[in-house]
N, C-alpha and C positions, 0 to 999 in steps of 0.2 A: 389424200396423202399429202405429206407435209416435205417440202423438199428446201433442204438448204444448200444454196449456189451462190458462190461470190458474195456470201455473207448476207445472202436476200432470204427472206422466208416466204414461201407459196404455198397455197392450199389448191390442190388441184383433184379432178376425179375424172375418170375414164380419159386420162391422160388430157384431159383440158383443164387449164390454170383458170380457177375460180376467182382467186384473190391473192394478191402478193402484197408484202410490207418490204418497203427498202429503207433500213435505219438510217440511211445517208439523208433521207428526206427531214430526220430531225435535228439535222446539224444547222447552225445558225449561218444565213447566207451573208451575215456582217463579217467583214474581215478584221474590223476593229469595234469590239463591243462597247466601248466607251461612246462609241457614236450615239448610243442610246439616250445619253445624257443631253444631247443638243437641243436646246429650246427650253428644257425642263426647269420649272422653278423649284424651290425647295419642298412643297407639297407634292409635285409630282415625282421628285427624286426620291421622297419618302415612300410614295405608293409604289414604286419601282422596286425599291430594295424589299419592301414586304412581299411583292410577288417573287422576287428571287429567293428569298429565305424559306418560304412557304410553299407556293405552287411550284416554283423552280426546282426546288429540293425534290420534289415528288416525282417531277417529271424526268429528272436525270437519275433518281434512285439512289437508294442508300445515303441519303443525305448530301450527295455530291452536287456541287452548283455548277460543275463543268468549267468551261472557259469563263464565266462569269464570275468566277471567285476573286477575281482580281478587281473586277468592278465593284462587287460588294463590298469587300475591303476598303476601296476608295471613299465609297459613300458612307461608310460606317465611321470613318476616320474623320470625314468633313462635316458630317451632319450630326454626328452622335454626341451625347453629353456623358462621357465617362465617368463613373463613379467606383471609388475603391471600396473594397469589402472591410466592414468595420468588426464584425463578430460571426464566430463559426459556432454553432451549439450542436453538439451531436445528439441524436434522438435514437438510443440503441446503436447498433453497428451500421446500418445502412443510411438511415433518414437524416436529413439535416436541417436546421433553422438558419437562414443566413440573414444578415443585416448589414444596411447600408445606410449612412448619413446622406440624405438628398440635399442637393444644392438649394440656396434660396431662389425660388422663383421658378423651378423646375416643375412642369405639368407632368403628373404621372400619366403614361400611356395607359390604356386598357390592357389587363395582363391576360385576355384571352387567346393571344396569339403570341405566346412566349417562344423564343428560339434559343437552343444552346448552339452557340458557335464556337469551334474547335479545330484548329488544324484545316481549314478550310472546308470542313464539313458542317451542316447545320442540322438541326435535328429539333423538332417541336418537342417542347416540355409539356406533358400532360399531368393532369392530378396536382396541380400546384395552387398553393393556399397562399394568399396575399392578406397581410396586415400593415396597417398604418397607424402612426401614432405620433404626438408631438409631445416631446418631455424638456423641460428647461429651456424653452425656445427652439429646440433643434426638432428637425422632422425626421423620423426613421422609418424605413421601409423593410418590413421582415416577409422573406419568402421561406414557406414551409415545404420542403422538397422529400417525397419519400423514396428516393433513391440516390446512391452517390453519383455526384457530377465530377468532372476533371477539374482539378484545382486551377489549370492554366487556361481554362475556358472562359468565355464571356456570355452572361445572359443577355439576351437583345430583345427589346420591347418597342414596336414601331406603332406609332398613333399620330397625333397631331406633331408630337416630338420623337425623338430617337434617344432611347435611355439606355446605354451598355453599362451592365453591371457587372464589375470584375470580381473573380474570386481567387486571382493570384495574391501572393503576399505572405507575409510571416505572421499569419493571426493565430494565435494559441486558442484551442478549441477551451470553451467556457461550460462549467455545469449547468444544466438545465435549471436546476432548482433555484440557484443565486440568481439566474437570468430572469425567471419567472417573477421573481420578488421585485424587481423594479420595473415592472410593466404595467400598463394601464389595464384596467378589468376587462375592456373588450378584447386586447391582444391575448391576455392571460386566459380567456375563454376559448379563444380560437386554438391557442396552443395545446390547451388541456384537451381539447375535442380531438385534435390532431394526434395526440399521443394515445387517446383511448381507443381510435380507429387502428392505429398500428398495433397496439396490444394485444388485438383478437387474433392476429396472426403470427405475431413476432414475439418469442419468448423473451428476448433482451429487452425489448420495449414494456412488456408487461412487468419485468423486475423493476424498471424504472418507474413504471406506473404505482406499483406499490410502495415505493420509496416516497413519490410526490404526496401519495394520500395519509402517510404516516402522520399523526399529531405530534406535536411537540413533546406531550408527556411519554410518549411511546418510543423517541428516537433512541438509537443504541448509544450506550456509554461505556467506555473504556477506562480503566485505572490501573497504573503500574504498583504491584504489590512487592516485587524485587526484581532487581536488574544487577548483575555483578560480572565482571568480565575476567578471564584467565587466559592462557595459553590453549586450553581446552576449547574455549569458545565464549559464547554469550549465554550465561543461566539467566532464565527469566521466569517470572508468574505475571499474569496479566488479568484482573479481573475483568469480565465482559457481561453486560447486560443489552440483551438484543432480543426483546420479546417478539419481534415481527421478523426476525431471521434476514436481515437486510443487510449482514455484513459478509464480506468476502475472507478478509484479513484485518490485522492490526498492524499499523506500519511504524517502524522504530526509524527516526531520523537521527544516525549518531554522527552526523557531519563527515565522517569518514566513509559512510555507507549506508544505503537504504535496506531495511531488512523488513520484508513483508512475511508475518506469521499469519497463516491459514486459520480460519476459524471453523475447522470441520473435525476437530479433536478436542472438544471442550471437556473437561473434568469437573467435578463436584469437589468444592472445598468447604470443610464443616463449618468454616466461618464467613468466607466470603463467596460463596456461591458458584456459578458457573466461571471456570478460570482456564488459561491457557498457561501450561507450564511446560518446561522443557530446555534444551541445549542447542543453540545453533553454532555450529563449526565454521572456522574459516572466516570469521568477520575482523576486518581490521580495527585496530585497537582506537576506542574512541578518544580524542584529545580534549573535548568540552562538554558543552551540555547536549541533551538529547530531548528529542521530541516524540511524544506519540500521538497517533491519529487513527481514526477508524478509516477502512478502506471499504467501500459499499462494493456490493455485487455489480451495480451499474458502472463501475469504474470511477466514481467520485470518491475523492479524498475529504474526508471531514475536517472540522477546525481541529489542529494539533494542540497538544497541551505541553508546555516544557517541564522538564523535569529537573530538579535542583540537587546537585550531587548525585546522579543516578547511578554510577558505577560504584559498588561498595566491594569491600574484601571481605564480608560475610562468609563464614564456611559452614556448610550445612544449615541455612538461614532457617530460624525457626518457623516461618509462615509455611515452610514446605510439610511442617508436620500434620497440618490439616487437610492432606492430601491422601489417598488410599496408599499404604505402603508400597505397593508393585508399581503405582504410578510415579511417585517420588523417587524410588530407588534408581530407576533408570538413568535420568539426567545427572542426578548427584553422584552416581558411581563413576559416570563418565568424567565430570570435572574435578573428582577429588584428587587424583593423583597430581595434577597440574597445580591445583591449589594448594595442597601440602607442601610441596616443593616449594612454592613461593613464602611460605611461612618464616618468619625470623626464628632464629636460634634465642630463646627467651633468657632474660638474666634471672637469676636465682640468688638466693640469700641461705647459709647455712649456718644453724645454731645448734650446739652440742650440750647436752646434759649427761652429769655423771662422768665418772673417771673409770679408765680401763688399763691394766698394766699392759696387756699385750692386745695386739690386733685381733678382731673376732674372725673366725673362719666362716661364721654363716651369718647371716642378716635377715629378717623378715622386714618386707617392703609393706607399709599399711597408708591406705590412703583415708586421710582424715574424714570423719563423717560430720554432718550436721547436728547430731546429737552428742552433746558432751558426754554421756555414759559409755557411748560406743567406743571409744580410746580406751576406757577402763576395763572393759570387758575383753577386748583383744588382748592388751598387754597381759591382764591376769591368766588367761587361757595359754598363751606362751610361756611365762614364767612357770606354770604349774607342771609343763611337759619335762620330762628327764633330760637335764642340761640346758634347761631353759634359760638360766641365769647368764649362761655364756654367750648367748646371742645377742646380736644388737639389734635394736629395733630402729628403723629409719620411717619417720611419718612425713609424707609430702602433702602439700595442699596448695592452692592458689592464694596469692597475697591478697588481703583485703580485711575486711571487718572483723573475722574470725581470728586474724593472725594472733592477736594478745591473748585470746581465750585459748587458742591450741597451745602456744609457749606455757601458759599458766598450768595447763594439765600436764603437759609433758615433764614440767620440773616437778610436781607432784609425784608422777608415776615414778621418775628416776629416784626419788628419795624414799618412796615407800618400799619399792621392790628392789631397791639397790642395783640397779641395772644402768647401762649407758643408752642413750638416745640421741637421735639426730632429727632435727625438723629442717626439711628441705622446702622453703617459700618460694615458689615459681610466679613470675609475672601474672596479673589477674587476666591479661588476654589469652592466656595459654589453655588449649583444651586439657582435659583429664588425659588423654594418651601423650601430649607433649610434657605434661607434669611427669608421667612416667618413665618418659625416655630420658629426661633431665636427672631423674633419679637413677635411672639404671647406668647412667655414665659414670657412677662413683669407682666402678671397677670391681666391688664387691660380689661374691659369690651369695646369691639370695636363695634364701631356702624356701620362701614362699611369697606370693603377692596377695593381699587381702585388700578388699574394700568392694563398695557396691558398683564402683567404676568399671570393675574388670570382671565382674560376675559373668 
């Protein structure tokens, strides 16, 4: 039978105490733990500290050093060589590669007894891989740790010397690929073996491994095909070539905002292959140049490409014609009202041919076609109708290279059919629908509207 009395634990049988444990016997008889340091040289002090951080932590349980915590702190501050963290490289979500610049002349203790010290608690760090290298005269120590560690902790190694590797400080995590490119072959091999071992059980590290193994010829590329902005949002089309499916998104840096466009809905373009196309609402207006960059599944952001004059005013850009109709219609329909509202009132020029005694009650509006015989056919068919000579014909078109030819045709038609015609020449930047609106603003009652634009 187990009996708990006065915090003592006893083992008894037939009312006879066979064995007993008194926890008070584990308490130190020393009133002042620092008395243990009396007469100890540096080597003895290091052996005592190693005992407290390893055996002592096991003895008191849960990593607690008990009343010897203050003594351990004193020894670490007095004997330790403190080194600040130089680099932090994530390997997936949990593992890390941590790097330090070792001071000149420091002897590296054996790393078979590495202790993590944080908030008065010590903990042995198992499954740790060490790599050391010298680059440009600087000695570097890298620890490959398979689990997350507190940023305010210290890694303590005790041997002939005491090395305290700090993990605090504002050190921005660095991508693994760029870090590996600067390492010696020995360190690079150890790091890749570390990644391969973790990739067997961790999906995020397996993704990182695929990225590291990708040859340069198969690396993903992105290309901006269209980018415009209106009050409706940001209209975009981006070409994506990602043969190994390494990308999570494409990042647009607009200076005023970062926009990540996921790569999970690629569409097929007849000329550019796989593309991302759509409209992003609620994006602050870009005040300057923009940058496009690939965003990998591992979280790494690839090299960015600057876009010169990226935000255009193109309305219904031609590049969208290469998409399936149902794909292109959705973003274009969403941005069309806002873009039309921002369009200017186009300048136009009116030219009259023929004389009329009284204003016409009816006019026929005709869009000038590309073929010269088109206007001849239309005017002849109107004049042939009953009362056709009383109708005024209004021809409209976008000003440009065909303006002179259109005016010559109108002058001939007016003379041959003895009718009055008007030509409305609208600015070349205007859309066909805007040409129509300018023509309708004349206040006439139009009997018909003719032309391929309005079919």
